[in-house]
Backbone bond lengths (Angstrom), bond angles and torsions (degrees), N, CA, C in turn:
res aa  C-N    CA-C-N  psi(-1)  N-CA   C-N-CA  omega(-1)  CA-C   N-CA-C  phi
1 X - - - 1.428 - - 1.511 109.22 -
2 X 1.260 120.37 132.72 1.459 123.55 -178.81 1.577 111.80 -77.66
3 X 1.230 117.73 158.12 1.430 122.50 176.74 1.526 112.05 -58.71
4 X 1.311 114.55 -39.09 1.423 119.38 -177.98 1.574 111.36 -67.32
5 X 1.277 117.36 -39.66 1.460 123.71 177.19 1.538 110.50 -66.41
6 X 1.371 116.59 -41.00 1.462 121.46 178.03 1.537 110.45 -65.16
7 X 1.292 116.01 -43.46 1.472 120.29 -179.98 1.554 108.20 -64.89
8 X 1.293 119.01 -41.86 1.471 121.37 179.06 1.514 110.61 -61.56
9 X 1.353 116.93 -43.52 1.476 121.99 -178.88 1.508 111.43 -64.71
10 X 1.344 118.41 -42.91 1.463 122.66 175.77 1.510 111.56 -61.51
11 X 1.290 117.66 -46.17 1.470 123.30 178.53 1.537 111.50 -61.86
12 X 1.306 117.19 -45.26 1.468 122.76 177.43 1.534 110.66 -59.39
13 X 1.308 117.80 -50.03 1.473 121.71 179.01 1.508 111.52 -59.72
14 X 1.387 115.03 -44.17 1.480 119.97 177.83 1.523 112.26 -61.33
15 X 1.312 117.60 -41.09 1.440 122.65 -177.49 1.561 109.23 -67.69
16 X 1.318 117.21 -43.26 1.473 118.67 177.94 1.496 110.98 -66.53
17 X 1.318 119.47 -37.85 1.443 121.49 177.25 1.544 110.16 -64.88
18 X 1.327 118.90 -46.58 1.442 122.12 178.83 1.546 111.82 -61.65
19 X 1.332 116.85 -40.58 1.458 120.22 179.15 1.540 108.48 -67.21
20 X 1.320 120.67 -41.32 1.449 120.69 177.77 1.470 112.33 -60.76
21 X 1.311 119.13 -47.18 1.474 123.35 -178.60 1.577 108.16 -64.12
22 X 1.340 118.07 -43.16 1.430 119.54 177.89 1.518 113.69 -60.76
23 X 1.332 118.38 -42.45 1.386 122.12 178.41 1.520 112.22 -66.20
24 X 1.316 116.45 -37.85 1.467 121.54 178.11 1.553 109.02 -64.21
25 X 1.313 118.59 -46.59 1.449 122.11 -175.31 1.529 113.44 -73.03
26 X 1.295 118.17 -45.94 1.498 121.22 -172.85 1.516 111.59 -90.90
27 X 1.323 118.03 -26.49 1.524 119.16 179.91 1.546 110.84 44.96
28 X 1.346 117.68 57.95 1.442 119.90 -173.57 1.551 115.26 -59.91
29 X 1.358 116.44 -23.56 1.503 120.00 -179.89 1.529 108.78 -62.86
30 X 1.382 119.18 -22.18 1.414 118.50 -176.52 1.516 112.68 -73.36
31 X 1.299 116.82 -10.88 1.545 117.72 170.43 1.514 110.18 -64.52
32 X 1.288 118.61 -19.64 1.447 123.32 -174.63 1.523 115.23 -112.48
33 X 1.380 114.83 8.94 1.489 119.25 -177.33 1.552 106.90 -112.85
34 X 1.324 113.18 153.03 1.439 122.89 176.67 1.503 109.69 -133.46
35 X 1.318 117.97 132.17 1.453 121.35 174.62 1.534 104.84 -120.03
36 X 1.368 116.89 111.77 1.446 122.33 -178.55 1.466 109.05 -97.98
37 X 1.338 118.08 130.75 1.491 123.16 176.08 1.504 105.85 -126.23
38 X 1.342 116.09 134.90 1.417 120.70 176.56 1.521 110.46 -133.73
39 X 1.327 114.75 77.68 1.483 121.79 -179.21 1.520 106.20 -74.55
40 X 1.300 114.70 146.98 1.497 121.05 177.68 1.504 109.05 -66.36
41 X 1.305 116.31 148.92 1.471 120.04 175.52 1.542 109.06 -67.72
42 X 1.317 113.94 150.16 1.488 118.02 175.98 1.545 106.91 -76.19
43 X 1.305 114.74 154.40 1.459 117.55 -179.43 1.519 109.83 -130.55
44 X 1.316 115.61 153.38 1.450 122.41 177.32 1.544 108.14 -93.07
45 X 1.301 114.12 -174.12 1.461 119.11 178.57 1.572 107.71 -61.70
46 X 1.294 115.39 135.12 1.449 124.44 -178.44 1.481 117.24 79.00
47 X 1.409 112.95 11.44 1.520 118.31 174.14 1.519 111.88 85.49
48 X 1.353 119.06 -0.78 1.457 119.47 -177.31 1.550 107.91 -74.23
49 X 1.299 118.45 158.86 1.469 119.29 173.74 1.515 109.74 -69.29
50 X 1.327 117.50 143.81 1.447 119.50 178.75 1.550 112.80 -68.89
51 X 1.313 117.78 161.93 1.468 116.62 -179.17 1.547 109.38 -71.24
52 X 1.327 113.28 145.59 1.490 121.49 177.62 1.515 105.59 -90.56
53 X 1.321 115.79 126.23 1.477 122.00 179.14 1.487 110.49 -89.15
54 X 1.352 117.73 -39.75 1.438 122.88 177.27 1.509 108.77 -156.50
55 X 1.364 117.15 158.27 1.457 120.34 -179.09 1.517 110.24 -155.76
56 X 1.330 116.09 163.75 1.392 123.69 -178.91 1.510 113.25 -165.98
57 X 1.304 115.55 164.43 1.502 121.38 -179.08 1.532 108.21 -110.60
58 X 1.329 117.34 133.45 1.426 121.79 177.56 1.493 114.76 -66.18
59 X 1.322 116.60 138.12 1.441 125.32 171.31 1.508 107.41 -112.72
60 X 1.287 117.91 151.64 1.507 124.94 -179.80 1.519 108.47 -77.48
61 X 1.342 114.89 139.88 1.474 123.12 169.59 1.562 107.03 -118.21
62 X 1.295 115.30 -102.68 1.476 118.35 -176.34 1.488 112.31 -75.55
63 X 1.275 120.20 -21.61 1.461 125.52 -179.80 1.549 107.90 -139.12
64 X 1.350 117.69 148.86 1.418 121.07 177.47 1.504 111.40 -58.24
65 X 1.348 117.11 124.32 1.489 121.96 -175.44 1.508 107.89 -140.78
66 X 1.325 114.60 135.26 1.485 121.58 174.48 1.490 109.74 -141.00
67 X 1.346 115.05 163.68 1.450 120.48 178.25 1.492 109.64 137.34
68 X 1.346 117.56 -176.17 1.437 124.34 -176.57 1.574 108.15 -127.42
69 X 1.292 115.25 144.03 1.430 122.66 173.95 1.465 111.02 -117.83
70 X 1.307 120.17 135.98 1.453 126.04 178.20 1.476 111.81 -136.96
71 X 1.343 116.82 134.12 1.450 122.88 169.06 1.530 107.43 -92.57
72 X 1.332 118.30 121.62 1.456 121.83 -178.10 1.523 110.35 -123.02
73 X 1.283 118.05 144.29 1.395 123.55 177.89 1.516 110.95 -103.40
74 X 1.321 116.14 120.18 1.463 120.87 -177.75 1.508 111.63 -75.97
75 X 1.368 118.78 164.42 1.416 120.42 176.62 1.555 115.79 -60.65
76 X 1.351 114.32 -21.38 1.487 119.15 174.92 1.489 112.53 -84.01
77 X 1.351 118.12 -5.45 1.448 120.03 176.27 1.494 114.51 98.94
78 X 1.371 118.08 -7.87 1.520 121.95 177.27 1.505 107.95 -72.75
79 X 1.326 113.85 155.21 1.457 121.32 176.22 1.488 107.65 -107.67
80 X 1.367 115.44 133.68 1.502 121.82 -178.81 1.531 107.67 -124.20
81 X 1.362 116.94 132.86 1.436 119.74 167.55 1.519 108.25 -85.90
82 X 1.292 116.44 121.31 1.473 122.04 178.97 1.499 106.94 -107.32
83 X 1.294 119.65 119.91 1.461 124.13 176.37 1.510 106.39 -103.52
84 X 1.383 117.44 124.67 1.469 122.45 -174.20 1.540 107.48 -116.77
85 X 1.295 113.69 140.30 1.445 124.05 174.66 1.544 113.22 51.44
86 X 1.311 116.24 38.27 1.487 120.34 179.83 1.476 109.47 -66.40
87 X 1.381 114.04 139.03 1.447 124.14 171.84 1.498 107.62 -140.37
88 X 1.299 119.22 115.18 1.466 123.49 177.05 1.496 107.19 -150.42
89 X 1.311 116.83 177.70 1.431 122.20 176.47 1.509 108.21 -78.61
90 X 1.312 116.06 151.55 1.435 120.08 169.99 1.578 106.12 -79.38
91 X 1.323 115.21 153.88 1.428 115.99 -179.11 1.526 108.47 -164.84
92 X 1.306 116.23 171.01 1.490 121.53 179.73 1.512 110.43 -79.23
93 X 1.316 117.58 136.10 1.420 125.21 169.75 1.515 111.47 59.65
94 X 1.340 119.62 47.29 1.458 123.19 176.72 1.508 110.79 -82.18
95 X 1.252 117.10 130.65 1.479 124.13 178.02 1.547 111.72 -123.56
96 X 1.298 116.00 162.11 1.486 120.20 171.31 1.479 108.21 -107.09
97 X 1.335 113.31 122.33 1.496 118.87 -178.35 1.540 110.08 -115.51
98 X 1.334 117.82 137.72 1.417 122.30 161.41 1.498 106.65 -96.27
99 X 1.364 117.30 134.13 1.481 119.12 -171.56 1.509 108.48 -130.99
100 X 1.368 111.71 156.57 1.477 120.03 170.78 1.472 112.56 -90.43
101 X 1.350 119.01 7.06 1.409 123.75 -178.35 1.561 111.61 -97.92
102 X 1.319 117.24 146.93 1.472 119.51 178.23 1.499 111.59 -75.23
103 X 1.299 117.26 157.94 1.439 122.23 174.98 1.500 109.42 -86.48
104 X 1.342 115.08 124.85 1.441 120.72 177.98 1.526 104.51 -112.03
105 X 1.380 119.32 119.63 1.417 121.92 -170.20 1.509 117.15 -50.78
106 X 1.296 117.80 -43.61 1.452 120.69 -175.94 1.560 113.66 -107.68
107 X 1.330 115.98 16.93 1.489 118.21 -173.90 1.491 106.99 -145.23
108 X 1.333 116.63 120.40 1.473 122.46 176.88 1.541 112.79 -106.48
109 X 1.266 116.13 3.07 1.512 119.24 -173.45 1.495 114.32 -66.46
110 X 1.341 121.83 -21.96 1.409 125.32 -173.10 1.506 115.20 -77.72
111 X 1.312 120.02 -20.53 1.433 121.83 -172.12 1.528 115.53 -61.72
112 X 1.294 118.15 -32.97 1.426 121.91 178.11 1.527 114.22 -88.62
113 X 1.378 115.26 3.31 1.458 119.50 177.83 1.525 114.85 -82.75
114 X 1.346 115.07 -30.30 1.458 118.72 -175.43 1.492 111.67 -107.11
115 X 1.337 115.63 -154.72 1.471 122.01 179.53 1.514 107.17 -93.83
116 X 1.358 113.57 151.18 1.455 117.95 177.55 1.538 108.58 -147.86
117 X 1.309 115.78 159.97 1.471 120.92 171.60 1.538 104.70 -114.62
118 X 1.367 117.57 123.35 1.393 123.27 178.86 1.518 107.67 -87.98
119 X 1.334 116.20 114.60 1.458 121.39 -179.35 1.499 112.94 -86.85
120 X 1.315 118.77 0.47 1.438 123.64 177.45 1.511 113.19 112.75
121 X 1.300 115.74 -174.08 1.479 124.25 -177.45 1.611 106.47 -69.23
122 X 1.336 111.18 143.25 1.440 118.51 173.61 1.539 106.39 -65.06
123 X 1.302 115.53 128.84 1.512 118.08 -175.29 1.489 112.19 -77.84
124 X 1.322 119.76 -25.23 1.459 122.56 179.65 1.505 107.96 -169.95
125 X 1.320 115.81 149.38 1.490 118.64 -177.50 1.518 111.30 -85.52
126 X 1.320 117.66 -0.31 1.487 120.47 174.93 1.493 109.35 -140.54
127 X 1.338 116.47 147.44 1.459 118.33 171.28 1.523 113.20 113.79
128 X 1.346 114.86 -158.07 1.448 127.12 -177.82 1.474 111.79 -115.54
129 X 1.288 119.50 132.52 1.481 121.63 -176.27 1.547 111.51 -150.69
130 X 1.322 111.86 156.89 1.466 119.35 -175.11 1.520 108.52 -123.71
131 X 1.328 116.72 139.89 1.473 123.65 176.97 1.515 108.09 -135.12
132 X 1.356 117.63 117.25 1.425 122.36 177.27 1.525 109.57 -75.97
133 X 1.339 116.23 134.81 1.453 120.55 177.73 1.480 110.36 -81.36
134 X 1.296 119.73 141.33 1.464 121.96 176.52 1.571 110.88 -57.11
135 X 1.304 116.70 143.92 1.464 121.53 177.16 1.524 108.06 -57.19
136 X 1.303 115.86 140.13 1.464 121.29 177.62 1.563 115.75 84.26
137 X 1.364 115.45 6.28 1.496 119.16 175.79 1.484 106.99 -62.52
138 X 1.331 115.66 127.92 1.495 121.95 179.36 1.538 109.52 -83.78
139 X 1.330 116.47 99.51 1.462 118.45 -176.43 1.504 113.70 -70.96
140 X 1.333 116.15 -14.25 1.491 119.29 179.37 1.529 111.67 -67.50
141 X 1.320 117.53 -22.22 1.431 121.11 -179.92 1.535 114.16 -97.03
142 X 1.355 117.19 -8.80 1.448 122.32 -173.98 1.535 107.65 -84.41
143 X 1.373 115.27 120.91 1.444 120.79 179.72 1.543 113.56 -115.43
144 X 1.324 116.69 -19.55 1.491 120.08 -176.66 1.504 112.66 -154.06
145 X 1.319 113.69 170.23 1.479 122.55 170.21 1.524 106.49 -127.38
146 X 1.314 115.77 138.54 1.452 121.07 179.95 1.502 111.08 -128.70
147 X 1.361 117.15 142.19 1.405 122.36 166.91 1.531 105.73 -89.31
148 X 1.332 117.20 102.45 1.441 123.12 -167.86 1.542 112.11 -107.28
149 X 1.344 115.98 130.31 1.419 122.52 174.92 1.511 109.48 -92.21
150 X 1.349 116.26 105.41 1.461 119.26 -176.26 1.516 112.43 -68.82
151 X 1.307 119.23 -29.86 1.438 121.68 -177.68 1.546 110.36 -64.10
152 X 1.292 119.04 -41.90 1.468 122.41 -175.68 1.543 112.36 -112.98
153 X 1.305 118.58 6.48 1.463 120.68 179.56 1.476 114.99 49.66
154 X 1.372 113.87 53.69 1.492 119.59 176.96 1.567 109.15 -133.00
155 X 1.288 115.03 152.93 1.451 120.57 171.54 1.512 109.08 -93.10
156 X 1.338 118.54 125.37 1.406 121.71 174.40 1.522 111.85 -73.10
157 X 1.357 116.09 -36.72 1.469 123.33 175.58 1.486 106.05 -172.33
158 X 1.355 116.22 161.28 1.474 123.98 -177.40 1.498 111.33 -147.96
159 X 1.362 115.11 158.13 1.434 120.47 176.74 1.517 109.48 -131.25
160 X 1.320 118.03 134.69 1.458 123.60 171.71 1.500 108.98 -73.65
161 X 1.296 118.35 126.12 1.510 121.04 176.99 1.481 110.55 -90.57
162 X 1.324 116.72 112.48 1.449 122.46 -178.64 1.535 107.15 -105.28
163 X 1.375 117.04 130.24 1.479 119.62 -179.73 1.508 111.21 -53.89
164 X 1.328 118.28 138.42 1.492 123.02 179.95 1.500 110.26 -76.92
């Protein structure tokens, strides 16, 4: 085997490996996918909507994001984060975080500086969805909710939660 052929083989294998890793990490096809979720609203006794404890409107960070976030107390006493009319980009490893950090309109870097409660994977990048807060979550420290990309440590968008 000639040196030229060996060099070509090594470069081809390296290029295929780099391309595979890049596709795995960035998942560029997700820029063109949409997952719509429309979970039913939670209801209190008698079918009335539960009281809203806090709410806020999403602002865009790394990706265009809009919608409303509400903390609601069910008739059983549990707290649910209800996200309404969410629209954001699909992405790899998106999670819903409650954070003790303030929302800064043009800066998403602060969300991983403080404490947060991970409510799990984002169910869909469009629509209405519910996330039950873990028992014992201290609401006095919660200032915001973020759609957080764990793979790249960026906020796609966030909402300041203002007491109702």
